[in-house]
C-alpha positions, 0 to 999 in steps of 0.5 A: 499500499502507498503512503499518500499522507505525510505527517510532519513537524516544522520548526518555527522562528521562535524554536517551537514545533508545529505538527500537521498532515498533508499529501504534498509536503513542498506545497504545504510548507510553501503555503505556511511560508506565504501565510495565505492558506497556512495554519493560523499558528504561523500568523502570530509572529512566527514563521516556519523555518524548516521541515524537521520530521516527516512520517508516511501514513497509509490514509488521512485517518491514520495520518490524523491519529498519528498527528494527534499522538505526536501533538500529545508528546512533550517537547523533548519527546518530539525532539527525540523523535526528530533525532531518532529520524536523523539517526536512522537516515544516516 
């Protein structure tokens, strides 16, 4: 089965982490940068800096559930998730 949905985390200009889902990470990041159709999260003095984490999901439901689970993690747990991804891609 293909993984059409992506769960992602973006590092914001204030160092915070934003979590979302999409089917096209480049388009979504661009939307966040433009501020036109991005999340309100980036309308409040924050700007997106870079995508720091991506994870594939089989469908929207699975992506939404994983997004919710990641949002419940503490900051240190999110940073560990990012670190683990970077270590596995080396």
